[in-house]
N, C-alpha and C positions, 0 to 999 in steps of 0.2 A: 504494500500500500504506500502511495506517495502522498505526503501531506505538506501543505503550505502553512507555516505559522507566522502570524503577523504580531510582533510584540507591540503592546499599546498600554503602557502604564498610565495611571491617572495623576501622578504626582509631579508633572512638569512644572518647574518653578518660574523659568524665564518667560514662558508663554503658557499660562494656566489652561488646563484642559486642551492642550495643543492637538491631541489626536482626534477630537471631535469639533474643533473650531471650524467654522464655515470657510471653505476655500472655493471661491467662485460659486457660491450658493449651495455647496454640499459639504458635509463633514469630510475633513481631509483623509480620514482613514478609509472612506468609501472608495477612493481612487485605488488604493492598494488592494482592497477586497475585489473590486471589479477586475483589475489586471490579473489577479490570481485565478479568478473564475473564468475569465476569457482565455487564459492560456491553455485550457483543456488538457493539462498534463498532471492534474492532481485529483486524487480520490476525495480529499477533504480539504477545506480551507478554514483554518482555525485562528481565532484571535486570542492571544494570551494577555489578559488584563487583570488588574487588581481592583478595577473600578466597575461597580454594578451598572452605572449609566453608560459607560463606554461599551460594556457588554450588550446592553439593550440596543444601542445604535448599530453595533457590529452585526447583530442578528437581523436587524431591520434591513441591512444592506446585503444580506445573503451569506454571511459567515456563520460558522458554528462557534459557540463559546461553551464547551463542555465542562469547564472548570474555572474557578476564580484563582488567579495567581496569589500565593501567599505574600504578605507584606514584606517578609524578610528577603525576598528576591525581587522587590519592586522599588528599590531605592536608587540613588544616583550612582552607586558603585557596582551594581550588578551588571555583568557582561552578557553578551548574546548567548554564549555557550551555556551558562547556567539556566537562562530562561528556556532555551530549547531543550536542554536535558530534562528539566522539570516537566515540560510538555510531553516528552517521549515517555517518561515514567507514568504520567497520568493516563496517557493513551494505552499504556501497557501492551505494546506490540513490537515486533521486530519489523522495522520498516526502512526502506530507502528514503532518506529524509531530505526535504528541500524546504527552505524557509523564505518568508516575505514575498513581496510582489515579484512575480516571476515572468520572465520572457523565455520562450522556448529555446532561444539561442543559448541562454545561460545554463538551462538544464542539460542540453546536449553537450555543452562544454564540459560539464562535470562528468557525465557518464562516458564521454569519448576521450577524456584525457587520462592516459594510463597512470595509475598510482595516485590520482588526485583524491584528497580527502574533502576539499572544499572548492568552490568556485565563487569568487566575489567580484563585485563591481568596483572598478577603480577609474580615476581620471587623472590627467596630468596637471602639474602645477603650472600656473600661468606665467611664472617667472622662475628661472633656475634657482633652486633652493641652495645650491652651492655658493651663491652670491648673497645669501641672507645676512642681515645685520641685526644686532641687538641694540635696543634703545635703552640707555640709562635714564630712568625717569627723574632722577634727582638732578643730574647735570645736563640732561638733554643731549648727551654725546652719543656717538655711534661706535660700535665695535663690530668688525667683520668676523663672522663665525669661523670662516675658513680662509685664512690669509693666503693659502696656496692658490686660491682661485681668483685673487684680486685682479690679475691681468689677463685671465683666460677669457676669450671671447664667448659670449653666450651660446653661439651655435656650436662651439667645440665641447660644451659640457653635456654629459649624459642626461637625457630627459628623465625626470623623476615623476613618480605617480603616488597618489595617496588614496586611501579608502574613500569611496564615494558614499558609503553609508546607506546604500539603497537596498541591496540584495545580498544575502549570504546563502549559497547553496551548500549542502553537505550531507554526508551519510550519518545515520543515527549514531553509530559507534564513535565517530569522530567528535560529535558534540558531547556524548556521554563521558568520553575519556578526556574531555577538555583539551583536545589537541590545539596547538597554536594555529591561528589563521594565516599569518603572513610569512610562510616559509615555502620551500621548494614544492611541497605537496599541495599547493593551492593554485588553481587555474585562475587566470585573470580575465575579466570581461571589461575591456577598455571602453569607456563612454566619452563622448565629446564633452568639453567643459560646459557648453551651454545647456546640456541636459542634466547638470548636477547643481543642486542648491541645498546646502545644509540650512536647516531652519532652527535657530536657537534664540533669535531675538525678533522683535517686531520689525526691525529693518530687514532682516532675512525674509520674514513672511511677506512683506510688501514686494521685495524683489522677486520672490518666487511667483507671486500672483501676476506680476508684469511679464515674466518669462512665459508663464502658462498662457496668458492672453495672446502673446505673439505666436506661440505654437498653434493655438486654436485658429487664429486668423490665417495662418499659413497652411491650414488643413492637416496639421500633424496629429497623430493618434494620441 
């Protein structure tokens, strides 16, 4: 059995109730649920939440909420592996496991990459991180993090990527054993930067809404 799990805790502090906040007229979690349902590669689409109202909204939009997540794994410090491992234990089955909103391309990347435990979405940094600087807030002075790259041309530096935070595919035993995500056994699904927007602040939220509006106007899915 293949299962999509969408984590949605209720305790978001920077954007209260972020998972059910209206985004272009619909709760933002509904987009993840719809994508997973439309992918047609899951037997079940489940939302893991500690919040009864989020559970109600998730069910209204077609997801299952067969359990309420315990408070001890619904804080700011709980990682994805712990949330997924708990869901696997609650479902009490031996399953090939895939989480979050899914594109078929990602699922195929996982099962077709020899030796892969996970497949995750990543995107490139917009500027070479080898040229990053640290700001001293007291003196307003700058320090280059890697002096060896001071005179290296940007185009000569290796392009670097970061977690896009959108999708994590993986097998059940990889989550249960808490294997690390970002190692050789993880297949990467590279996304263009304009398709990625972390949402932690109201500014992030507004930018995401503007990006989404452009995608819709251009006929993007």
